[in-house]
N, C-alpha and C positions, 0 to 999 in steps of 0.2 A: 187499324178500323176501330178500335178502341178507345184510342186520344181524338179522334175526328168525333166520337160522340159526346167525350167529355168536353171539348170545345163547344160544338153545338148546345149542349145542355146548361155550357156556364155561360154563353151567349143568351140563352134564351134568359137564364135568370136576371142578368145585368141587364139586359133592355125591355124585360116586361116589369123591372121597379118602377112603383110610381117617381116620378123627378119632382123636381120642384119648378111649381108652376111662376115664379118670379124669375127662375134662372133666366132668360132672356135678357133680362132689364139689368140684371146684377150687374155692378160695375162702373166703370168712370165714361164718361161722353162727353166730346167737345162741340160746341155751339161753330160752325160751320157756313149757314147760310140763313138767312131772314127774308121772309114776304111779310111785304105790308103792302094790302090796294087800297086805295084810297076808295074804295065802292063801287068801283067801274068794271070789274071782274079781270083788269088788266093786268093787275100785280103778277111779279114774280120772282124767285127765290135770286138774290143776290148775295155776294160775299159778305159774309160777316163783319163787323167791327170790331165789336166785344170780345174778350175775351175770357167767355165765360165756361164753364164744366159742369158738369150733374154725374152727383156718385149717387147711388141708388143700393142700399142693403138690402138682404136677406130678410129683415124684420120688416119690412113694408114701411121702412123710411128711405129718406135722402139728406143730403144737402148738397148746396151749390155755390160756386163762388159770387154770385150775386142774388138779390131777389127775384123772385120768379111773378110776384105778385105786381100787375101793372099797376094797381094803385098805391104801391110801396112810391115814397119819395124818388124818384130817378132810379131805383132797382138796387140801391147804396145796400150795402155788408152783405153778409152770407144770409141764404135761404135755406130753411128748413122746411119738413113735412112729411106727409105722407102719400102712400100711392097704391093704387088697388089694378092689378093686371084684371081682374073680373071685369071690372067696369072702365078699364084703361081711363084713367082719371088720377091727377097729382094732385094731392090737394096743399099747396104752401102753407105754410103755419103763420106765415105774415099777414096773410086776407082776413081781415076782419068783416068783410063785408059776405054775406051769402050770393051761393052762385059763383064764388068766384074760381070753380074749380077748373083745370087745365086739362084737356081730354089729350090723348096720345096716339101715335100710332108706330109698332113696331113693324120693322122689315130687316131682319137677317142685322147689320151691323149700321143698320141704319134709323134713328128716331125723331119724329117729328112730332111738335107741341104745337096744338090745336090752342091760343091763345086767347082770352074771354076778351074780345075785344068787338067794336061795333062792325067796323068792316073785317076781313078774312085778316089776319095775321100769323104767321105761322114761327117756328124755330128748327132749322135742320141741324141733327145733331149726330156724329159719328161714334162710334166707340175705339176707345183707344188704349185697353188693358190685352 
């Protein structure tokens, strides 16, 4: 009985401590699918041809294997920037235009980026670590 009380108390302390709010996104993600809609609402996710990944860090920054800024020339070069879990927003450092933030949806091991396009365009990533 004494052991049961100790285990229950230890579990309470362990699970009642505030966690890192970024913990769900921290780590490496690989691009698997992309959606590009021509504006008619009929777009569907299709297998990605690019070999792109993003790694999110605890300090609110990220790096990616290519630019996440749609205005960057061809998405060439490594991308960097910041992210906010409170706003579900990614801000690439190489986007100089105001309002070029990327919103995201995090569902377990799936991350969907909503890119700032005129018509809907999204990227789907899966956790790889």
